[in-house]
Structure formats: structure tokens, C-alpha cells
N, C-alpha and C positions, 0 to 999 in steps of 0.2 A: 192825570198820567201824561207824564213828557212822550215825546216821539221819539223812537230810537234809531238810528240807522237802517239798521237791519234785521227785520225778524230772525230771532234766534231759532226759531219751532222751522219755518220754511225755507230761511233763506234768501228769498226772494225778494219780498217786498218790507219797505218802511214801515215801524211798529206805532201805531196809535192804540187807544182804548178799543175801537171799531173793528181794526185788524186782529187784535190779542184775543179779544172774544166771539168772532165770529166770521171776520173776511178772509183769515190765514186757511190756507187748503188743507193745511193739516187737522183742521177742524172740521171739515164737512162732512167727512166718516159720521162724528160725533151728532151732529146738530141733523142728520138724514133721518135719526130713530126719531124725532119728533116729527107728524106730520104737517103741523101748524109752521114748523123750520122749514120743513121740505118745497112747501110751496114756495119759500122765499131765497130758498138756499143761494140763488145765482144773483138777488138783486142788490144792488149797489147801493147800501146806505152811505145818507151822509154825515152820519153819527150815529153813536148808539142810543141818543134819544130816540131818533126816528124809529130805530129797532125796536126797542123798547113799546113805544108807542102802539105798532101793531101786534105787538105780542100781549099787552095786558088790555087789550081790548077783546081777544078772542073770546067766543062763545063755548069753544070747548072747555070744560071741566077741568081743572086744576094745570092748565096748560100753562099760564102764568108763572106757579109755586113750580111744576118742572121745570122750565127757561130759567128760574130763579137758582133751580138744585144745580141746574148742571152748566151754568156759568159759573158758578162760585166754586167748581169743580176744574173747571178749566182754569179760572186764575188762579186758585189753590197749587196747581200743578206748576203755572208759569211762575210762580213765587218762591216754590220749594228747589225747583231745578235752577233759578239764579241763586239760588243759597248754596247751592252745591248738595244737596238734600237728596234723600231716593223719593219719585214721588210715584204717583199712579200712571200707570200706562195709556195713553191716548185712549186706547180701545176698550178699557175698562173704566174710562168715568163716567158713561150713561148708565152702565147699570150699578154702579154705586151711587149716583145720584139718586137715580128713582128709589132702591133698598133705604137711603137715607130719608126719602120724601116719604116713603110707607112706614117708617120707623115713629115719623112724625106725626103723621095721622094716626097710628095706633095708638101713642101716648096721649093724645087729644081725646080720644073715644073713650080710653079707661075712666071708672067710675072714682071719684075723690072718695077716701077712707075717712069714715066720720070718727073715728078714734084711733089712735097707734099708742100700742104700748110702748112704756120707757123702760129703757134697759141702762141698768146703772154701770157706770165703766168706771175702772181703777187706771192710773198714771201708768205707765208700763215705762220702765227705765231704757235707755236704747243701749247696745253694747259700746264698752269705750274702744274708740275716742270719739265715736259721734256723737251730736249732740241733738237733743230734740227739741223741734221747734213746734211750738202748741199755737196755733191762731184760731181765732174765733170773730162772728159779727154780730151786730144786735143791732134791731130796729127801735128807733124813738119814733113812731108815729106821730105824736104830738107837739114835735119841734121839727117836724121833717128831717132828721137826721140819723145818722147810723154811727154805729161805734167801731172800731176792730180794734183788736185785741191781742199780744202777741207775749211767749213766755219760754224765754230757751232755759233750758237745763243739762247739765251732764247726766254721766251716767250714774252719779252718788245723788241724783237729786237737788243738786245747788242751781242757783238761777245765775246766769251766765248774762242775761239780758231780757228785757221786757220795757215794751212801750204800750203806749195805745193811743189812739187819736178818731177825733168826729170826722165825717167826711156827710157830705149830701145825701140825702136820703133815693138809695137804687131801685129800682123798679120792681126785683125780687129777691128772696132770701138767699137764690142762688148766685145772683150778682152780688150781694156782699160777702157770702164766704169766699168765691173768687176775689175778690178786692181785697180780701183779706189774705188769701194763701199767696198773692202777689206781694202785699207789702212785707210779709213774714218774711219771704224770702229775700225782698232788697234789704230789710232792716240787717239780716242776717251776715249779708253781704257788708254792710254799712259796718259794722263793728268787726269783720275779718274773718269770719270763718269760713271754712272750707269742706266741712265733713258735717252733713245736716241729714235730720230725716223729718219731714215734714207731718202734722198729725191735726186733723181738723173736722167737723163733724159732718160735713157734707161729703159722703162718699162719691156722687157724681162728680164734682169737683176734683176730688181728688184721683179719681182715676182718669179723667180728662187730663189733667197733666203729667200723667205717666207717658202722653205722645199716642205715637200709631195713627189713625184716620182722624181728620182735621175735625176738631169740637166747630159742630153747626148748631150750636145754642147762641142766644143772643150775646151771652156772655163769652162767645170764642176768641174776640180779639183780646180778651183778658187773658185766656187761656194762652194763648200764643206768646203774650210777654211773658207769661212764667213759664214756658216751657225755654225759653231764650234764657231766662235766668239762671235756671235750675243747672244748664248746661257749663256756669261759669265755677260752678262749685267742683271739686275734686271727687266730691259722692254727695250725690242727691238722690233720695227715694221718698216714697208716699205711703 
């Protein structure tokens, strides 16, 4: 990260990574909520790496995770504010970070289901003049590859465009679906479409693309790209 002349939050000091995430006076109230940070709140660290070294060596349970979630919240607020978008107030960052951490832990504790019922779905046409963009991803474990497919139809079911491509094998199925969704929007823009409805198999990925709170999943950066792409359409829904 480059250093800016003056921090936009406090308006007093030059901004670099350690200032933007730790030393800015505006952030002291947030870090005060964490006991391990409270003890070091007025320590001047030479760089953010030195700060992380102390945090990740802490013996208190979940302190490193808590620190990471709070830092993510601070960084997300900084970036959304720079883009002129509505961001989480400073006084709510810690509480939201802890809610997300608790949600993450609850998901890890859930027992996987041995089998899921498969529901048959039928393709439903979009209302004119919208075009429906269907996307899907597939894993080819034997070749360490994944496939992305996109089909675009109008309200009469006529195919407007289609594409497929192979990519390197991502870590999870959700990663593939997120990449497929992003590629579908790129393809729609490439062929000059402006009003689209996107449809895929992963409700989690589709809901994340609707915006709102930042996506904290490993594929969150892909979702951020997709949200930016969605803003380039005159109509884009999921």
C-alpha cells in the first residue's frame, strides 16, 4: 500500500498501512474492545508485520481470528468510503466483526448432511426486455481443471449467446460458482447486453452478489469484482 499525504479519517498524519489499520486516532475506540490490543494500543510499531507478530502469538483463544475480522472491517470501510459508497460507522465495526466471526464458527460446527434431496428445476423465461444469463461451473478432478458455462436467452427462449471455457481447479465448488458468475457478467457486457437476470445453482453466491454487507468468504474478492460489473448494467438482478 502506498502512503498518502494525509489520512482521510483523522486528517492529521500521513497514511500508510500501519496507520490506516492501527495507529489512526479514529480507530483507537475500535481496538480498545479487544483486551490484547488494549495493552498495546499506544505502542508505536515500525510496521504492520510487527503488530501481527504480537497478535498471532497471543495465547488467548480466538484473538488472532478476532483481530483479522476487525482489521478486515476497518479496511473495507476505508475502501468503500474512498469509492463514495455507504460504509459501516466506526462504532459498529467491532460488533459486526464479532457477529461475522460467530457466524463463521457456527458454520464450522454444523454436521454435514449425508445426502440431500435433488429437486428438479425448470427454466423460466425472463420478462421482456430482460435477458436471462444462466451460468454453471463443473469440476474435473482427474485433470485438475474446472469448467465454466454460460447461456443467455431472451423471453422467448431464443439463445442470444453462449460460451464455455476451462480454468485451473479452484479450491471449492463455491469458488467455481463465484468465478462462473463473474465470467457470465463479463461475457454479457462483452456482447453488448444491458438488462440481465443472472441465474445459477449456488444461492450463497447469488445472495452475496446482491450486495449489502461485505462477503467474508474466501471468494469475497471475486464477489467484489462481480458487484462492480453488475453496476455497469442498466438492470442486473439475481
